[in-house]
N, CA, C and O atoms as a GROMACS GRO file, in nm:
protein
  580
    1UNK      N    1  11.531  13.818  18.372
    1UNK     CA    2  11.629  13.763  18.282
    1UNK      C    3  11.562  13.681  18.172
    1UNK      O    4  11.606  13.682  18.057
    2UNK      N    5  11.457  13.611  18.208
    2UNK     CA    6  11.387  13.530  18.108
    2UNK      C    7  11.325  13.621  18.002
    2UNK      O    8  11.330  13.590  17.883
    3UNK      N    9  11.268  13.733  18.046
    3UNK     CA   10  11.206  13.828  17.952
    3UNK      C   11  11.311  13.882  17.854
    3UNK      O   12  11.288  13.885  17.734
    4UNK      N   13  11.425  13.925  17.906
    4UNK     CA   14  11.530  13.979  17.820
    4UNK      C   15  11.583  13.874  17.723
    4UNK      O   16  11.608  13.903  17.606
    5UNK      N   17  11.601  13.753  17.772
    5UNK     CA   18  11.648  13.645  17.685
    5UNK      C   19  11.548  13.619  17.573
    5UNK      O   20  11.587  13.600  17.458
    6UNK      N   21  11.421  13.617  17.607
    6UNK     CA   22  11.317  13.595  17.506
    6UNK      C   23  11.314  13.709  17.404
    6UNK      O   24  11.302  13.686  17.284
    7UNK      N   25  11.324  13.832  17.453
    7UNK     CA   26  11.319  13.948  17.362
    7UNK      C   27  11.437  13.947  17.266
    7UNK      O   28  11.420  13.971  17.146
    8UNK      N   29  11.556  13.921  17.316
    8UNK     CA   30  11.673  13.914  17.229
    8UNK      C   31  11.664  13.794  17.134
    8UNK      O   32  11.706  13.803  17.018
    9UNK      N   33  11.608  13.684  17.181
    9UNK     CA   34  11.594  13.565  17.098
    9UNK      C   35  11.500  13.590  16.981
    9UNK      O   36  11.526  13.544  16.870
   10UNK      N   37  11.392  13.662  17.004
   10UNK     CA   38  11.298  13.692  16.896
   10UNK      C   39  11.371  13.770  16.786
   10UNK      O   40  11.357  13.739  16.668
   11UNK      N   41  11.449  13.869  16.826
   11UNK     CA   42  11.525  13.946  16.728
   11UNK      C   43  11.625  13.860  16.653
   11UNK      O   44  11.640  13.873  16.532
   12UNK      N   45  11.695  13.772  16.724
   12UNK     CA   46  11.794  13.684  16.660
   12UNK      C   47  11.726  13.588  16.564
   12UNK      O   48  11.776  13.564  16.454
   13UNK      N   49  11.613  13.531  16.604
   13UNK     CA   50  11.541  13.438  16.517
   13UNK      C   51  11.492  13.510  16.392
   13UNK      O   52  11.501  13.456  16.282
   14UNK      N   53  11.442  13.632  16.408
   14UNK     CA   54  11.396  13.708  16.291
   14UNK      C   55  11.512  13.739  16.197
   14UNK      O   56  11.496  13.735  16.075
   15UNK      N   57  11.628  13.769  16.253
   15UNK     CA   58  11.746  13.797  16.168
   15UNK      C   59  11.795  13.671  16.099
   15UNK      O   60  11.827  13.675  15.980
   16UNK      N   61  11.802  13.560  16.170
   16UNK     CA   62  11.858  13.437  16.113
   16UNK      C   63  11.760  13.362  16.022
   16UNK      O   64  11.802  13.289  15.933
   17UNK      N   65  11.631  13.381  16.045
   17UNK     CA   66  11.532  13.310  15.962
   17UNK      C   67  11.502  13.381  15.831
   17UNK      O   68  11.439  13.325  15.742
   18UNK      N   69  11.548  13.505  15.820
   18UNK     CA   70  11.525  13.578  15.696
   18UNK      C   71  11.409  13.676  15.701
   18UNK      O   72  11.388  13.752  15.606
   19UNK      N   73  11.332  13.675  15.809
   19UNK     CA   74  11.220  13.768  15.820
   19UNK      C   75  11.270  13.911  15.822
   19UNK      O   76  11.211  13.999  15.760
   20UNK      N   77  11.378  13.935  15.894
   20UNK     CA   78  11.436  14.070  15.898
   20UNK      C   79  11.483  14.112  15.758
   20UNK      O   80  11.474  14.229  15.722
   21UNK      N   81  11.533  14.017  15.680
   21UNK     CA   82  11.575  14.047  15.543
   21UNK      C   83  11.458  14.087  15.455
   21UNK      O   84  11.470  14.175  15.370
   22UNK      N   85  11.344  14.024  15.476
   22UNK     CA   86  11.223  14.059  15.402
   22UNK      C   87  11.179  14.200  15.438
   22UNK      O   88  11.143  14.279  15.351
   23UNK      N   89  11.184  14.231  15.567
   23UNK     CA   90  11.150  14.367  15.613
   23UNK      C   91  11.247  14.467  15.551
   23UNK      O   92  11.207  14.572  15.503
   24UNK      N   93  11.375  14.433  15.552
   24UNK     CA   94  11.480  14.518  15.497
   24UNK      C   95  11.455  14.547  15.349
   24UNK      O   96  11.462  14.662  15.305
   25UNK      N   97  11.427  14.443  15.272
   25UNK     CA   98  11.408  14.462  15.128
   25UNK      C   99  11.283  14.544  15.097
   25UNK      O  100  11.281  14.618  14.999
   26UNK      N  101  11.180  14.532  15.179
   26UNK     CA  102  11.059  14.612  15.155
   26UNK      C  103  11.079  14.758  15.195
   26UNK      O  104  11.011  14.846  15.142
   27UNK      N  105  11.172  14.784  15.286
   27UNK     CA  106  11.196  14.922  15.330
   27UNK      C  107  11.292  14.997  15.239
   27UNK      O  108  11.294  15.120  15.240
   28UNK      N  109  11.371  14.928  15.161
   28UNK     CA  110  11.473  14.993  15.078
   28UNK      C  111  11.414  15.093  14.979
   28UNK      O  112  11.476  15.196  14.952
   29UNK      N  113  11.296  15.066  14.926
   29UNK     CA  114  11.235  15.157  14.830
   29UNK      C  115  11.179  15.283  14.891
   29UNK      O  116  11.152  15.379  14.820
   30UNK      N  117  11.160  15.284  15.021
   30UNK     CA  118  11.100  15.398  15.090
   30UNK      C  119  11.202  15.504  15.127
   30UNK      O  120  11.171  15.624  15.128
   31UNK      N  121  11.324  15.462  15.159
   31UNK     CA  122  11.426  15.556  15.207
   31UNK      C  123  11.488  15.636  15.092
   31UNK      O  124  11.521  15.580  14.988
   32UNK      N  125  11.504  15.768  15.113
   32UNK     CA  126  11.578  15.847  15.014
   32UNK      C  127  11.724  15.803  15.009
   32UNK      O  128  11.772  15.736  15.101
   33UNK      N  129  11.794  15.840  14.904
   33UNK     CA  130  11.933  15.796  14.889
   33UNK      C  131  12.033  15.887  14.961
   33UNK      O  132  12.148  15.848  14.981
   34UNK      N  133  11.991  16.008  14.998
   34UNK     CA  134  12.081  16.101  15.067
   34UNK      C  135  12.017  16.149  15.197
   34UNK      O  136  11.896  16.138  15.217
   35UNK      N  137  12.101  16.202  15.284
   35UNK     CA  138  12.054  16.252  15.413
   35UNK      C  139  11.968  16.376  15.395
   35UNK      O  140  12.000  16.465  15.317
   36UNK      N  141  11.858  16.380  15.469
   36UNK     CA  142  11.770  16.497  15.476
   36UNK      C  143  11.681  16.480  15.598
   36UNK      O  144  11.682  16.375  15.662
   37UNK      N  145  11.603  16.583  15.628
   37UNK     CA  146  11.506  16.570  15.738
   37UNK      C  147  11.402  16.464  15.706
   37UNK      O  148  11.352  16.396  15.796
   38UNK      N  149  11.369  16.450  15.578
   38UNK     CA  150  11.276  16.345  15.536
   38UNK      C  151  11.334  16.207  15.568
   38UNK      O  152  11.261  16.117  15.609
   39UNK      N  153  11.462  16.192  15.548
   39UNK     CA  154  11.532  16.067  15.578
   39UNK      C  155  11.516  16.031  15.726
   39UNK      O  156  11.482  15.918  15.760
   40UNK      N  157  11.540  16.128  15.813
   40UNK     CA  158  11.525  16.106  15.958
   40UNK      C  159  11.380  16.074  15.991
   40UNK      O  160  11.352  15.983  16.070
   41UNK      N  161  11.287  16.149  15.932
   41UNK     CA  162  11.144  16.127  15.956
   41UNK      C  163  11.104  15.984  15.920
   41UNK      O  164  11.036  15.917  15.997
   42UNK      N  165  11.145  15.938  15.803
   42UNK     CA  166  11.112  15.803  15.758
   42UNK      C  167  11.179  15.699  15.848
   42UNK      O  168  11.119  15.596  15.878
   43UNK      N  169  11.301  15.725  15.891
   43UNK     CA  170  11.372  15.634  15.979
   43UNK      C  171  11.297  15.618  16.111
   43UNK      O  172  11.280  15.506  16.160
   44UNK      N  173  11.253  15.729  16.169
   44UNK     CA  174  11.180  15.725  16.296
   44UNK      C  175  11.046  15.654  16.277
   44UNK      O  176  11.008  15.573  16.361
   45UNK      N  177  10.975  15.684  16.168
   45UNK     CA  178  10.848  15.615  16.141
   45UNK      C  179  10.868  15.465  16.123
   45UNK      O  180  10.783  15.386  16.164
   46UNK      N  181  10.979  15.426  16.063
   46UNK     CA  182  11.009  15.284  16.045
   46UNK      C  183  11.027  15.216  16.179
   46UNK      O  184  10.973  15.107  16.202
   47UNK      N  185  11.103  15.278  16.268
   47UNK     CA  186  11.124  15.220  16.402
   47UNK      C  187  10.991  15.214  16.477
   47UNK      O  188  10.963  15.117  16.547
   48UNK      N  189  10.910  15.319  16.463
   48UNK     CA  190  10.778  15.319  16.528
   48UNK      C  191  10.690  15.205  16.476
   48UNK      O  192  10.624  15.136  16.553
   49UNK      N  193  10.690  15.185  16.345
   49UNK     CA  194  10.608  15.079  16.286
   49UNK      C  195  10.654  14.942  16.335
   49UNK      O  196  10.572  14.856  16.369
   50UNK      N  197  10.786  14.920  16.338
   50UNK     CA  198  10.837  14.794  16.391
   50UNK      C  199  10.801  14.777  16.538
   50UNK      O  200  10.770  14.667  16.582
   51UNK      N  201  10.806  14.886  16.614
   51UNK     CA  202  10.771  14.881  16.756
   51UNK      C  203  10.624  14.846  16.774
   51UNK      O  204  10.588  14.772  16.865
   52UNK      N  205  10.538  14.899  16.687
   52UNK     CA  206  10.395  14.867  16.694
   52UNK      C  207  10.372  14.718  16.662
   52UNK      O  208  10.288  14.653  16.725
   53UNK      N  209  10.447  14.665  16.566
   53UNK     CA  210  10.430  14.525  16.527
   53UNK      C  211  10.490  14.428  16.628
   53UNK      O  212  10.430  14.326  16.662
   54UNK      N  213  10.611  14.460  16.676
   54UNK     CA  214  10.683  14.368  16.764
   54UNK      C  215  10.648  14.387  16.911
   54UNK      O  216  10.659  14.293  16.990
   55UNK      N  217  10.608  14.507  16.949
   55UNK     CA  218  10.567  14.532  17.087
   55UNK      C  219  10.678  14.569  17.181
   55UNK      O  220  10.677  14.679  17.237
   56UNK      N  221  10.773  14.485  17.199
   56UNK     CA  222  10.880  14.508  17.296
   56UNK      C  223  10.987  14.601  17.241
   56UNK      O  224  11.025  14.592  17.124
   57UNK      N  225  11.034  14.691  17.326
   57UNK     CA  226  11.140  14.784  17.287
   57UNK      C  227  11.269  14.709  17.257
   57UNK      O  228  11.339  14.741  17.161
   58UNK      N  229  11.301  14.610  17.337
   58UNK     CA  230  11.424  14.535  17.320
   58UNK      C  231  11.418  14.452  17.192
   58UNK      O  232  11.516  14.447  17.116
   59UNK      N  233  11.306  14.387  17.166
   59UNK     CA  234  11.290  14.310  17.043
   59UNK      C  235  11.299  14.400  16.922
   59UNK      O  236  11.364  14.366  16.823
   60UNK      N  237  11.235  14.516  16.930
   60UNK     CA  238  11.237  14.611  16.819
   60UNK      C  239  11.380  14.654  16.789
   60UNK      O  240  11.421  14.655  16.673
   61UNK      N  241  11.455  14.689  16.891
   61UNK     CA  242  11.593  14.732  16.869
   61UNK      C  243  11.680  14.618  16.818
   61UNK      O  244  11.768  14.640  16.734
   62UNK      N  245  11.658  14.497  16.867
   62UNK     CA  246  11.742  14.385  16.821
   62UNK      C  247  11.713  14.349  16.676
   62UNK      O  248  11.797  14.287  16.610
   63UNK      N  249  11.596  14.387  16.624
   63UNK     CA  250  11.566  14.366  16.483
   63UNK      C  251  11.603  14.489  16.402
   63UNK      O  252  11.665  14.477  16.296
   64UNK      N  253  11.565  14.608  16.450
   64UNK     CA  254  11.579  14.731  16.372
   64UNK      C  255  11.724  14.778  16.357
   64UNK      O  256  11.763  14.818  16.248
   65UNK      N  257  11.802  14.773  16.462
   65UNK     CA  258  11.937  14.829  16.457
   65UNK      C  259  12.023  14.762  16.349
   65UNK      O  260  12.084  14.833  16.269
   66UNK      N  261  12.032  14.627  16.343
   66UNK     CA  262  12.114  14.568  16.235
   66UNK      C  263  12.062  14.605  16.096
   66UNK      O  264  12.142  14.631  16.005
   67UNK      N  265  11.932  14.606  16.079
   67UNK     CA  266  11.874  14.641  15.948
   67UNK      C  267  11.907  14.786  15.913
   67UNK      O  268  11.954  14.814  15.803
   68UNK      N  269  11.884  14.876  16.007
   68UNK     CA  270  11.906  15.019  15.980
   68UNK      C  271  12.053  15.052  15.963
   68UNK      O  272  12.087  15.138  15.882
   69UNK      N  273  12.140  14.986  16.035
   69UNK     CA  274  12.284  15.010  16.017
   69UNK      C  275  12.328  14.973  15.876
   69UNK      O  276  12.408  15.043  15.815
   70UNK      N  277  12.274  14.864  15.826
   70UNK     CA  278  12.309  14.822  15.690
   70UNK      C  279  12.247  14.915  15.586
   70UNK      O  280  12.311  14.950  15.487
   71UNK      N  281  12.122  14.956  15.608
   71UNK     CA  282  12.052  15.041  15.512
   71UNK      C  283  12.110  15.182  15.504
   71UNK      O  284  12.110  15.243  15.397
   72UNK      N  285  12.158  15.233  15.615
   72UNK     CA  286  12.203  15.372  15.621
   72UNK      C  287  12.355  15.386  15.610
   72UNK      O  288  12.410  15.494  15.634
   73UNK      N  289  12.421  15.279  15.575
   73UNK     CA  290  12.567  15.281  15.564
   73UNK      C  291  12.611  15.388  15.464
   73UNK      O  292  12.567  15.388  15.349
   74UNK      N  293  12.697  15.477  15.509
   74UNK     CA  294  12.747  15.584  15.424
   74UNK      C  295  12.658  15.708  15.421
   74UNK      O  296  12.698  15.810  15.366
   75UNK      N  297  12.539  15.699  15.479
   75UNK     CA  298  12.448  15.815  15.480
   75UNK      C  299  12.447  15.879  15.618
   75UNK      O  300  12.455  16.002  15.630
   76UNK      N  301  12.437  15.798  15.722
   76UNK     CA  302  12.432  15.848  15.859
   76UNK      C  303  12.534  15.775  15.946
   76UNK      O  304  12.566  15.658  15.923
   77UNK      N  305  12.583  15.846  16.044
   77UNK     CA  306  12.674  15.790  16.143
   77UNK      C  307  12.601  15.679  16.220
   77UNK      O  308  12.488  15.700  16.264
   78UNK      N  309  12.662  15.561  16.238
   78UNK     CA  310  12.596  15.453  16.312
   78UNK      C  311  12.554  15.493  16.454
   78UNK      O  312  12.454  15.442  16.505
   79UNK      N  313  12.628  15.583  16.517
   79UNK     CA  314  12.591  15.629  16.651
   79UNK      C  315  12.455  15.699  16.647
   79UNK      O  316  12.373  15.681  16.737
   80UNK      N  317  12.433  15.779  16.544
   80UNK     CA  318  12.305  15.850  16.530
   80UNK      C  319  12.191  15.750  16.510
   80UNK      O  320  12.083  15.768  16.566
   81UNK      N  321  12.214  15.646  16.432
   81UNK     CA  322  12.112  15.543  16.409
   81UNK      C  323  12.073  15.476  16.540
   81UNK      O  324  11.954  15.461  16.571
   82UNK      N  325  12.172  15.436  16.616
   82UNK     CA  326  12.145  15.368  16.744
   82UNK      C  327  12.073  15.463  16.840
   82UNK      O  328  11.977  15.423  16.905
   83UNK      N  329  12.119  15.587  16.849
   83UNK     CA  330  12.053  15.683  16.938
   83UNK      C  331  11.910  15.712  16.894
   83UNK      O  332  11.820  15.719  16.978
   84UNK      N  333  11.888  15.728  16.764
   84UNK     CA  334  11.751  15.751  16.715
   84UNK      C  335  11.660  15.632  16.748
   84UNK      O  336  11.546  15.651  16.791
   85UNK      N  337  11.710  15.512  16.727
   85UNK     CA  338  11.631  15.394  16.760
   85UNK      C  339  11.600  15.387  16.908
   85UNK      O  340  11.486  15.360  16.947
   86UNK      N  341  11.699  15.411  16.991
   86UNK     CA  342  11.681  15.407  17.136
   86UNK      C  343  11.580  15.512  17.183
   86UNK      O  344  11.490  15.483  17.262
   87UNK      N  345  11.597  15.634  17.135
   87UNK     CA  346  11.507  15.742  17.174
   87UNK      C  347  11.364  15.712  17.128
   87UNK      O  348  11.269  15.734  17.202
   88UNK      N  349  11.352  15.661  17.007
   88UNK     CA  350  11.219  15.634  16.952
   88UNK      C  351  11.146  15.526  17.031
   88UNK      O  352  11.030  15.547  17.068
   89UNK      N  353  11.209  15.413  17.057
   89UNK     CA  354  11.137  15.307  17.128
   89UNK      C  355  11.111  15.341  17.274
   89UNK      O  356  11.020  15.285  17.335
   90UNK      N  357  11.189  15.431  17.330
   90UNK     CA  358  11.165  15.468  17.469
   90UNK      C  359  11.062  15.578  17.486
   90UNK      O  360  11.003  15.591  17.593
   91UNK      N  361  11.040  15.657  17.382
   91UNK     CA  362  10.940  15.764  17.391
   91UNK      C  363  10.811  15.730  17.319
   91UNK      O  364  10.711  15.800  17.334
   92UNK      N  365  10.812  15.624  17.240
   92UNK     CA  366  10.694  15.587  17.162
   92UNK      C  367  10.626  15.467  17.225
   92UNK      O  368  10.684  15.358  17.234
   93UNK      N  369  10.505  15.486  17.266
   93UNK     CA  370  10.422  15.375  17.310
   93UNK      C  371  10.277  15.419  17.298
   93UNK      O  372  10.243  15.535  17.320
   94UNK      N  373  10.193  15.325  17.263
   94UNK     CA  374  10.050  15.350  17.256
   94UNK      C  375   9.980  15.260  17.357
   94UNK      O  376   9.887  15.304  17.426
   95UNK      N  377  10.024  15.138  17.367
   95UNK     CA  378   9.966  15.040  17.459
   95UNK      C  379  10.068  15.009  17.569
   95UNK      O  380  10.188  15.019  17.546
   96UNK      N  381  10.020  14.972  17.688
   96UNK     CA  382  10.113  14.950  17.800
   96UNK      C  383  10.221  14.844  17.774
   96UNK      O  384  10.332  14.857  17.825
   97UNK      N  385  10.191  14.740  17.697
   97UNK     CA  386  10.290  14.635  17.677
   97UNK      C  387  10.408  14.679  17.591
   97UNK      O  388  10.506  14.606  17.581
   98UNK      N  389  10.400  14.795  17.530
   98UNK     CA  390  10.509  14.843  17.446
   98UNK      C  391  10.622  14.907  17.525
   98UNK      O  392  10.728  14.936  17.470
   99UNK      N  393  10.599  14.930  17.651
   99UNK     CA  394  10.703  14.988  17.736
   99UNK      C  395  10.694  14.920  17.872
   99UNK      O  396  10.588  14.921  17.934
  100UNK      N  397  10.802  14.864  17.918
  100UNK     CA  398  10.802  14.784  18.040
  100UNK      C  399  10.749  14.862  18.161
  100UNK      O  400  10.670  14.808  18.238
  101UNK      N  401  10.789  14.986  18.177
  101UNK     CA  402  10.744  15.064  18.293
  101UNK      C  403  10.593  15.090  18.288
  101UNK      O  404  10.526  15.089  18.391
  102UNK      N  405  10.542  15.114  18.168
  102UNK     CA  406  10.398  15.133  18.153
  102UNK      C  407  10.323  15.005  18.184
  102UNK      O  408  10.216  15.007  18.245
  103UNK      N  409  10.380  14.893  18.142
  103UNK     CA  410  10.317  14.763  18.164
  103UNK      C  411  10.312  14.731  18.314
  103UNK      O  412  10.211  14.679  18.363
  104UNK      N  413  10.417  14.761  18.385
  104UNK     CA  414  10.420  14.734  18.530
  104UNK      C  415  10.316  14.819  18.602
  104UNK      O  416  10.241  14.768  18.686
  105UNK      N  417  10.310  14.948  18.569
  105UNK     CA  418  10.212  15.036  18.634
  105UNK      C  419  10.069  14.999  18.602
  105UNK      O  420   9.984  14.999  18.691
  106UNK      N  421  10.040  14.968  18.475
  106UNK     CA  422   9.904  14.930  18.436
  106UNK      C  423   9.868  14.795  18.497
  106UNK      O  424   9.754  14.775  18.539
  107UNK      N  425   9.964  14.703  18.501
  107UNK     CA  426   9.939  14.572  18.559
  107UNK      C  427   9.909  14.578  18.708
  107UNK      O  428   9.834  14.495  18.760
  108UNK      N  429   9.967  14.674  18.777
  108UNK     CA  430   9.943  14.691  18.920
  108UNK      C  431   9.824  14.782  18.950
  108UNK      O  432   9.794  14.809  19.066
  109UNK      N  433   9.756  14.828  18.846
  109UNK     CA  434   9.635  14.907  18.864
  109UNK      C  435   9.656  15.053  18.898
  109UNK      O  436   9.564  15.119  18.945
  110UNK      N  437   9.776  15.107  18.875
  110UNK     CA  438   9.803  15.247  18.905
  110UNK      C  439   9.736  15.341  18.804
  110UNK      O  440   9.707  15.456  18.837
  111UNK      N  441   9.713  15.294  18.684
  111UNK     CA  442   9.644  15.371  18.580
  111UNK      C  443   9.587  15.272  18.479
  111UNK      O  444   9.627  15.156  18.473
  112UNK      N  445   9.494  15.322  18.400
  112UNK     CA  446   9.426  15.235  18.304
  112UNK      C  447   9.494  15.240  18.168
  112UNK      O  448   9.580  15.324  18.142
  113UNK      N  449   9.455  15.148  18.082
  113UNK     CA  450   9.507  15.146  17.944
  113UNK      C  451   9.468  15.275  17.871
  113UNK      O  452   9.543  15.324  17.787
  114UNK      N  453   9.352  15.328  17.903
  114UNK     CA  454   9.305  15.451  17.839
  114UNK      C  455   9.399  15.568  17.870
  114UNK      O  456   9.429  15.648  17.781
  115UNK      N  457   9.444  15.578  17.992
  115UNK     CA  458   9.537  15.684  18.031
  115UNK      C  459   9.670  15.666  17.958
  115UNK      O  460   9.728  15.763  17.908
  116UNK      N  461   9.718  15.544  17.951
  116UNK     CA  462   9.845  15.516  17.882
  116UNK      C  463   9.833  15.555  17.735
  116UNK      O  464   9.924  15.617  17.680
  117UNK      N  465   9.721  15.520  17.672
  117UNK     CA  466   9.702  15.554  17.531
  117UNK      C  467   9.696  15.705  17.511
  117UNK      O  468   9.753  15.757  17.415
  118UNK      N  469   9.627  15.775  17.599
  118UNK     CA  470   9.614  15.920  17.584
  118UNK      C  471   9.750  15.988  17.595
  118UNK      O  472   9.784  16.071  17.510
  119UNK      N  473   9.826  15.955  17.696
  119UNK     CA  474   9.958  16.016  17.712
  119UNK      C  475  10.057  15.964  17.608
  119UNK      O  476  10.143  16.038  17.561
  120UNK      N  477  10.045  15.838  17.572
  120UNK     CA  478  10.133  15.779  17.472
  120UNK      C  479  10.117  15.843  17.335
  120UNK      O  480  10.216  15.865  17.266
  121UNK      N  481   9.995  15.874  17.296
  121UNK     CA  482   9.972  15.940  17.168
  121UNK      C  483  10.034  16.079  17.166
  121UNK      O  484  10.097  16.118  17.067
  122UNK      N  485  10.016  16.154  17.273
  122UNK     CA  486  10.076  16.288  17.281
  122UNK      C  487  10.228  16.279  17.277
  122UNK      O  488  10.293  16.355  17.206
  123UNK      N  489  10.284  16.187  17.354
  123UNK     CA  490  10.429  16.173  17.358
  123UNK      C  491  10.484  16.125  17.224
  123UNK      O  492  10.596  16.162  17.187
  124UNK      N  493  10.408  16.044  17.153
  124UNK     CA  494  10.451  15.999  17.020
  124UNK      C  495  10.465  16.117  16.925
  124UNK      O  496  10.562  16.125  16.850
  125UNK      N  497  10.370  16.208  16.927
  125UNK     CA  498  10.381  16.327  16.842
  125UNK      C  499  10.492  16.420  16.891
  125UNK      O  500  10.560  16.483  16.810
  126UNK      N  501  10.510  16.429  17.021
  126UNK     CA  502  10.615  16.514  17.077
  126UNK      C  503  10.755  16.461  17.045
  126UNK      O  504  10.852  16.536  17.044
  127UNK      N  505  10.763  16.331  17.019
  127UNK     CA  506  10.891  16.270  16.983
  127UNK      C  507  10.955  16.343  16.865
  127UNK      O  508  11.075  16.367  16.865
  128UNK      N  509  10.876  16.377  16.765
  128UNK     CA  510  10.928  16.447  16.648
  128UNK      C  511  10.976  16.587  16.684
  128UNK      O  512  11.076  16.635  16.629
  129UNK      N  513  10.907  16.653  16.775
  129UNK     CA  514  10.949  16.785  16.821
  129UNK      C  515  11.085  16.774  16.890
  129UNK      O  516  11.174  16.856  16.867
  130UNK      N  517  11.100  16.674  16.975
  130UNK     CA  518  11.227  16.655  17.046
  130UNK      C  519  11.340  16.620  16.951
  130UNK      O  520  11.450  16.674  16.961
  131UNK      N  521  11.313  16.529  16.857
  131UNK     CA  522  11.418  16.486  16.765
  131UNK      C  523  11.465  16.602  16.677
  131UNK      O  524  11.585  16.628  16.667
  132UNK      N  525  11.369  16.672  16.614
  132UNK     CA  526  11.407  16.778  16.521
  132UNK      C  527  11.440  16.910  16.592
  132UNK      O  528  11.512  16.993  16.536
  133UNK      N  529  11.387  16.930  16.712
  133UNK     CA  530  11.413  17.054  16.784
  133UNK      C  531  11.534  17.050  16.876
  133UNK      O  532  11.595  17.153  16.904
  134UNK      N  533  11.569  16.930  16.922
  134UNK     CA  534  11.681  16.921  17.016
  134UNK      C  535  11.791  16.826  16.968
  134UNK      O  536  11.907  16.867  16.955
  135UNK      N  537  11.756  16.700  16.941
  135UNK     CA  538  11.859  16.600  16.913
  135UNK      C  539  11.936  16.626  16.783
  135UNK      O  540  12.059  16.623  16.784
  136UNK      N  541  11.867  16.652  16.674
  136UNK     CA  542  11.935  16.676  16.546
  136UNK      C  543  12.028  16.797  16.556
  136UNK      O  544  12.143  16.788  16.514
  137UNK      N  545  11.980  16.912  16.609
  137UNK     CA  546  12.073  17.024  16.624
  137UNK      C  547  12.193  16.991  16.716
  137UNK      O  548  12.306  17.033  16.689
  138UNK      N  549  12.168  16.917  16.822
  138UNK     CA  550  12.277  16.880  16.913
  138UNK      C  551  12.378  16.790  16.843
  138UNK      O  552  12.499  16.809  16.858
  139UNK      N  553  12.330  16.693  16.767
  139UNK     CA  554  12.422  16.602  16.697
  139UNK      C  555  12.499  16.676  16.588
  139UNK      O  556  12.614  16.642  16.560
  140UNK      N  557  12.437  16.776  16.527
  140UNK     CA  558  12.511  16.857  16.430
  140UNK      C  559  12.622  16.935  16.501
  140UNK      O  560  12.735  16.941  16.454
  141UNK      N  561  12.588  16.994  16.615
  141UNK     CA  562  12.685  17.068  16.694
  141UNK      C  563  12.799  16.978  16.739
  141UNK      O  564  12.915  17.018  16.740
  142UNK      N  565  12.766  16.854  16.776
  142UNK     CA  566  12.866  16.759  16.825
  142UNK      C  567  12.945  16.695  16.710
  142UNK      O  568  13.042  16.624  16.734
  143UNK      N  569  12.904  16.719  16.586
  143UNK     CA  570  12.976  16.666  16.470
  143UNK      C  571  12.937  16.524  16.432
  143UNK      O  572  13.009  16.459  16.356
  144UNK      N  573  12.826  16.474  16.482
  144UNK     CA  574  12.782  16.340  16.447
  144UNK      C  575  12.707  16.336  16.314
  144UNK      O  576  12.700  16.232  16.249
  145UNK      N  577  12.650  16.449  16.276
  145UNK     CA  578  12.577  16.458  16.148
  145UNK      C  579  12.650  16.559  16.061
  145UNK      O  580  12.608  16.584  15.948
   0.00000   0.00000   0.00000
């Protein structure tokens, strides 16, 4: 509970102190103005970059989701934004501390940081295959896009 409270607090502090606004204003020039595959690609890369900087999946989502919902208003369905963020932070990790389950296993000595990095890099690249090969077509079929 303490970990979750701290992770949510970091996101709230970043939003209320204006740091999230600075991130938001710097990202506005990068995003295209209309929906495209490039738009999704940039959105996923943005969440990945925030995840690399912030570390925690929960902190990343508590900062990224409000920013992305505001930035993508009228371009993408908010449900798609939340799902993309969730999928990205759960499938993207390079270091064990970026994903709680990886951190627990590495901390207990079940595998090394090197193993986590090797599999994490492959899974990070596979994330794009899953998003563009499965999720985007499914969301189009479901009428979300």
